[in-house]
C-alpha positions in Angstrom: -1.2 72.8 -49.5 0.0 76.0 -47.8 3.5 77.0 -48.6 5.8 77.0 -45.5 7.8 80.2 -45.5 11.4 80.4 -44.4 11.9 81.5 -40.8 15.0 83.6 -40.1 16.2 82.8 -43.6 16.1 79.0 -42.9 13.9 76.7 -44.9 11.4 74.6 -43.0 13.0 71.3 -44.1 16.4 72.6 -42.8 14.9 73.5 -39.5 13.3 70.0 -39.2 16.6 68.4 -40.1 18.4 70.5 -37.5 16.0 69.6 -34.8 16.2 65.9 -35.7 20.0 66.1 -35.6 19.9 67.7 -32.1 17.5 65.0 -30.9 19.8 62.3 -32.2 22.8 63.9 -30.5 20.8 64.2 -27.3 19.8 60.5 -27.5 23.4 59.5 -27.9 24.5 61.6 -25.0 21.8 60.2 -22.7 22.2 56.6 -23.8 26.0 56.5 -23.9 27.0 59.4 -21.6 27.6 57.1 -18.5 28.1 53.5 -17.7 24.8 53.3 -15.9 22.4 55.7 -17.7 18.9 56.4 -16.4 15.8 55.3 -18.2 15.4 57.3 -21.4 12.3 59.5 -21.6 11.0 61.9 -24.3 11.1 64.7 -21.7 14.8 64.1 -20.9 15.8 63.9 -24.6 13.9 67.2 -25.3 15.6 68.9 -22.4 19.0 67.8 -23.5 18.3 68.9 -27.1 16.7 72.2 -26.0 13.6 71.4 -28.0 10.0 71.2 -26.9 8.2 67.9 -27.0 5.9 68.8 -29.9 9.0 69.0 -32.1 10.1 65.5 -31.0 7.1 63.9 -32.7 7.7 65.6 -36.0 10.7 63.3 -36.4 10.1 60.2 -34.2 6.9 58.2 -33.4 8.2 57.5 -29.9 11.4 57.1 -27.8 12.0 53.6 -29.2 12.1 55.0 -32.7 14.7 57.6 -31.5 16.9 54.8 -29.9 16.8 52.8 -33.1 17.7 55.9 -35.2 20.6 56.8 -32.8 22.0 53.3 -33.1 21.6 53.2 -36.9 23.4 56.5 -37.4 26.4 55.3 -35.3 26.6 52.0 -37.0 26.3 53.5 -40.5 29.1 56.0 -39.8 31.4 53.2 -38.5 30.5 50.8 -41.3 31.3 53.5 -43.9 34.6 54.6 -42.4 35.7 51.0 -41.8 34.9 50.0 -45.4 36.8 53.0 -46.6 39.8 52.2 -44.4 39.9 48.6 -45.5 39.6 49.6 -49.2 42.4 52.1 -48.9 44.8 49.6 -47.3 47.0 47.0 -49.1 45.7 43.4 -48.8 48.1 42.4 -46.0 47.1 45.5 -43.9 43.3 45.3 -44.4 42.5 43.4 -41.2 44.5 45.9 -39.2 42.9 48.9 -41.0 39.4 47.7 -40.2 40.1 46.8 -36.6 42.0 50.1 -36.0 39.1 52.1 -37.4 36.6 50.4 -35.2 38.7 50.6 -32.0 39.5 54.3 -32.6 35.8 55.1 -33.1 35.0 53.5 -29.8 38.0 55.1 -28.0 37.5 58.6 -29.4 33.9 58.8 -28.3 33.1 56.8 -25.2 29.4 57.3 -25.9 29.8 55.2 -29.1 31.6 52.5 -27.2 28.9 52.3 -24.5 26.1 52.4 -27.1 27.5 49.5 -29.1 29.2 47.4 -26.5 28.4 48.2 -22.9 26.6 45.1 -21.4 25.0 47.3 -18.7 22.9 49.1 -21.3 19.8 46.8 -21.2 17.4 48.8 -23.4 15.3 46.3 -25.3 15.6 48.3 -28.6 19.4 48.4 -28.2 19.5 44.7 -27.6 17.6 44.1 -30.8 19.7 46.6 -32.8 22.9 45.1 -31.6 21.8 41.6 -32.8 20.8 43.1 -36.2 24.2 44.9 -36.5 26.1 41.7 -35.7 24.4 40.0 -38.6 25.2 43.0 -40.9 28.8 43.0 -39.9 29.0 39.2 -40.3 27.8 39.6 -43.9 30.4 42.3 -44.6 33.1 40.2 -43.0 32.2 37.2 -45.1 32.2 39.3 -48.3 35.6 40.7 -47.4 37.0 37.2 -46.8 35.6 35.7 -50.0 36.9 38.6 -52.0 40.3 38.9 -50.4 41.1 35.2 -50.2 39.1 33.9 -53.2 37.1 31.6 -50.9 33.7 30.2 -51.7 30.6 32.0 -50.3 29.2 28.9 -48.5 27.7 28.0 -45.1 31.2 27.3 -43.7 32.2 30.9 -44.6 29.0 32.3 -43.1 29.6 30.5 -39.8 33.2 31.7 -39.7 32.1 35.3 -40.3 29.7 35.1 -37.4 32.4 33.6 -35.2 34.9 36.4 -36.1 32.4 39.2 -35.6 31.1 37.8 -32.4 34.6 37.3 -31.0 35.7 40.9 -31.9 32.5 42.3 -30.4 32.9 40.4 -27.2 36.5 41.4 -26.8 35.7 45.1 -27.4 32.8 44.8 -25.0 35.2 43.5 -22.3 37.6 46.4 -23.1 34.9 49.0 -22.9 33.6 47.6 -19.6 37.2 47.5 -18.2 37.5 43.7 -17.9 40.3 43.8 -20.5 42.9 46.5 -19.7 45.0 46.6 -22.9 45.9 50.0 -24.3 44.3 51.1 -27.5 47.3 50.2 -29.6 47.7 46.8 -27.8 44.0 46.0 -28.4 44.4 46.8 -32.1 47.5 44.7 -32.4 46.1 41.8 -30.5 42.8 41.6 -32.5 44.7 42.0 -35.7 47.0 39.2 -34.8 44.1 36.9 -34.1 42.3 37.8 -37.3 45.4 37.3 -39.4 45.9 33.9 -37.8 42.4 32.9 -39.0 42.7 34.5 -42.4 43.3 32.9 -45.8 43.0 29.2 -46.5 42.3 28.5 -42.9 38.8 29.8 -43.4 38.1 27.4 -46.2 35.6 24.6 -45.7 37.3 21.2 -44.9 34.5 19.5 -46.9 30.9 19.7 -48.1 28.6 21.5 -45.6 25.0 20.2 -45.3 22.6 22.6 -43.6 20.8 21.0 -40.7 19.0 22.2 -37.6 20.6 22.2 -34.1 20.4 19.0 -32.2 17.1 18.5 -30.4 15.0 20.5 -32.9 
């Protein structure tokens, strides 16, 4: 295999990583830059990134792969910073620390808020990734609850975690879209108060839980 020489003192792998980063940034800008973004195209992404189309395909198979990668990068960043914030807080402040980090991430970059929570973004890949992310955050929420309150990791806890994550996501979605007009600090306080009200022994199962399919199935 021919050896790829540095160009302008920059190694080939670094140039590829730089172009990929610019494409991801462009994808976030086009997907989350407005409340009603146009359809995403490879041409538009490349124009925003200042990169020719042939370089797009060295990193992504198609525009759907780019959308998924943009979403994954945003979620990974938020998950990492939220877990760090929760771990650094005393037990009684952990719910607030996690919520505050999430709300601030959304508030400080409106593109992130739109990407994760704007209901007007109907991209099929985003819809799938949002559903996947909800499942991931439900697992993390359940793990936090079982560790923080010494509760059993059972089906009751799993359902409670999905309820909590879904409620938080829907509330922030309403805030991002303007249906809820609380200030950032009010939103953090309100969500924290609701989570604290659900925390502790209240999350414990009232009795044995038997898994069964929904009615009619």
